[in-house]
N, C-alpha and C positions, 0 to 999 in steps of 0.2 A: 502493500498500499505506498502512496506517496503522499505524504503530508507536508503541505506548504503552509506556512505562516507567514501574515505579508502587515502592513502597516496602509489603512488605505487611509489616502487625503483627501481632505475635503477642505474647498475652499469656504471661507466664511461666506456670505452671500453679500454684494456689493465690493468686494478687498479678492485684490489677486497677490496682495503679496505675503501676505499671513496665511499658513493653513494649520488645521487640525489634524492630529489623529486619533482615529475609530480604531480600536480591538479588534479586530479579526482575523477568523483561523478557517484553514476548508481543511479535510477529510477525503481520502477516497479520488479516484478517477475523474476529473473536469468533463469527460462525456459521459459519462453514467446519467442518472435522472438526478438532477441540480432540487437540493430543500435548504430552504433559511431556516434557522431554526430562533425565533423572537422570543425572549427570555422575560419573567415576571417581571411585579414588580409594581409601579412604580422602583426604581431606587435597587432595582439588584441588579441580578447578571450571570450570563450563561454558564460560567464555573460548572453548575450539578450537571445539568446535560452532557457539556463539552467532555469533561473527563468520565463518566458513568457509561454513553449512548452512542456518543459521534461515532468513533472509531469504528463501533460494531456493527450499527448500521449503514455507515461506511463499504463495509465487508458483506451488504447486502444489497448491493446496485445500485448505492446513492453517492452522489455526489455533496457533502454535506458542509453547509458552509454557518458558524456560530460568530456571534458578535456580538457585544455591548452597548446596549445602545449611551451617546453623546451623552458625559455627566454622568455615566451610571458603571460601577464596576471598573475595569481597568479600561475605560473610554475616563474616566476623570478629572482628568487634563484638557479636556476640550472646552470651548465654549460651550456651554449648551444652553438654551432659550427655552428648552422643555413645552415643545410644541408639537401635533401634529403632523406638521409640514415638513417643519425641520428634520424630524424621525423619517418624514417619508423619504426627505430630499438625501439623506443618508444611506437609507434603503438603495436606491437610485442608483449610489455610486457604487457601491458594494456591485451591485448586479452589471455596471458597466465596468468595474473594474473586472473583473470574472468571466465581460464576456457573456452575455447570459440574456436571452430576450425572454424567455418565460419560466417563471420557477412554482415552483407547489411552497408553502409558509408554514411552518410548521406554529402555531402563537399559543405559546404555555403561557395558562394565566390573562394579567396584564397584557401581555404579548398575542393574546387572542383577539383584543382591543385593537390593537396595531396592527393585525392579519389582516380584520372585516373591513376595516375602515381603507387601508390600504389598494386591495384588492377590489372596494369600490371606486374607488380613486383611479386605480390604474389596471384595468382587467386586461388589458391586453397584455400584461406580464405576466398573468397568472394562469398556472394549469389550474389549482386547487388550495382551498384556505380549509387547515385542521385544527381544530381547533381543542386545544389538550389544555382539561380543568379549568378553564376558559368562564369567563360569565357573559351573558347574554343580558341580563338586567343588573349590573350592579347593586343597583336598590334591594334587589328578592336575596341579593346574597348576603347583605347586612341585616333584614330582617331571618334567614333562617341561621345564618350563624347564634343572632339574640334569642331565637324561638329555641335552639338547641340548647345554648346556653344556660337559659335561666330555669331547663326544665332536670341540666344537669347539678346545679345550684340547689334545686328544690326539694333533688332526689338525695341530696346532702346535707338539707336542711342550714346551709352555709349563706347566713343574713348579710352576713358583707357583700359578695359576691353580689346576690340576691339585692341587696340597697346600690352597687353600682348600675345592676340592669335598670332599675326604676330611673338612676340618673341619666344613661344612656336611651333610653326610651323617650325621654322628655327634653332631646338634644336638636338641632339643625341638625334632620337625615341629611344634608346635603352637604355639613360641613366636614373640613379635613381633620377636625378633633372627633367627629362623629365617624368615621372611616376608620382612621389609627385605634379607637377606643374598640371600633370591631374585631377587628383585624387582632388585635392584644388578646380580645375573649377565645376569638377562635386557636392560638398562638396556645395559647395560657391551657387550653383543655383537650392538645393535642389530633385537631381537625386536621392536621395540616400532612398525618402520616395512619397508615393501617393500622390495623386495630391485632392484626393477625399477619406478619411478612412471613412471604412464598421463601425457598431457601434461595434461590436467586436474589433474590431481595436482601436478606440477609447479609448475602456476601457482598453485594451491593453498598449495601450502610456500612457494613466494616472498613470499604476504602475509605471513608470519612475521616477516620480513625489515623489515619498515616499516610493518604496524598496528601503533598503538599501544599496545593492550590484550591482543595476542597477545605482542608481545614481554615486556608486565609480565609477565601471570600466564600466558601458555602453559607453561612449565615448572614453574610457583612451585609449591610446596607446603607443607601448614601441619601440623607434627608434633606434634602433639597431636591429632589425629584418628585417624589408623592407631591411636596408644597410646590414646586411648581408647575407640573401639568394639574393640578389641581386650580391654580390661580389662574394657567392661559387658559383650560382645558374645559372645566369640571367637572372631569372625568369620574367622581362619585354620580354621576348623575345620567350617567350612559346607558342607556336599553340598545342595545345592537339589533332587535328584533323586526325594523322593517330596513335597514342594512343590509344582513342574511336575507330578506322576503327577492331585494332586488338581486343581490346576487344570483340566487337563484331562477326569477324572471329574466334574467341576460346566461344566462346557462352555463355560470359556475361554479359547480360542485363546491359544495360544505358540510365536512364532514365535523365528527367530534369523538372523542375519548376521555372517560372520567370515570371517577374509581368512587364504590359505593361505600368505601371510609370517608371520601371527602365531605368533611363538615360545612366546606363553605355551599354544598346544594344539596337540596331536597330535592326526594323523589319526583317532585310535582315540578320542579326545575326539569330533570332529566325527560320528562315523561313530555315538557311544552317540546325540547329542541326536539324529539322524536318526532311530534307532531309537525314541525318546521321546517324539518329538514329529510326527513323519512327514517324511519324504523332502522331500516338497514345501513344508513349512514353513522348511528352511534353506536358504538362501542361503552358495555359499563361492567365496568371489569370488579370480581371480587377478591376481597383481600389486597384492596390499592385504594391509596388516598388521591392528594393533590399532583404530586409526581407520579404519572402513571408511566411513564419512559424509562424510572428506576423499579418502581414497584410493580411492575407487569411488564418486564424487557421484553421478552421472548413476543407475546400476544401482541405488544404495540410496535414491533419492527414488523411480524405477522399483516400487519393488517393494512401499515406503508407500505407494503408491497402490493398488495390487491388492491389500495386505493389509488396508487400516485402510478401514474401512466406515463 
């Protein structure tokens, strides 16, 4: 397998003397089916996917590109506006650098929002969009987190956290603080991890203890990103239902992969997605939570081999 690392030079709009670097890395043969992984957040990075899954995916007939969004992860030194359009410009620059005319987007979590909006704006550049543990309605996700957290606290008679939930329920639901507290409860209650790992997943998660990059970046977050995307794009209010309907109307396929242990999404949310894009286009895995590509890596890759043409 040929592994090539490069720095994509992005010229700032209106400036030609000063360039910024965006971290990007490729795996596999450039003649294979190209896929671009868009990581979650805002504020995280692509290290988890890069270190656990990218190489193996490339060995199954894919040319895999990972990158860290401007101002996030290993692209932290670049000047970031934290807007969707600047993000789209960076993706376009990566595609141009790699001489790729059409690609499949793998949108994990918030990366699914980016993938959907990019596909809608640049449909001529997309083969299909695959949502991986990604929200359709972010407000519905917050509701699910609060409902599930409240049930847990009630079962434990945890009055302290029940008081916090009451305070949360009375906050401005579109504020960045509301978003942060919701995700904080999700993390506190283990909503991002499977209740019972497969043997394959155990091996993958064990690598987090020894892999240098995973140890350094696996749970690292840059706080400017969520604040910036909220200020500029009000991302906590986004509902992608109509955007996805538009993609389907113009014959751009949308697929989804989710875990049954992912506390960010209720069964009702998954059923709604199935009705929206088609039941045969959604995989809903047992023993799997938010990081589908590591919780159920083999089924994840097998699904991509079927879906990505």
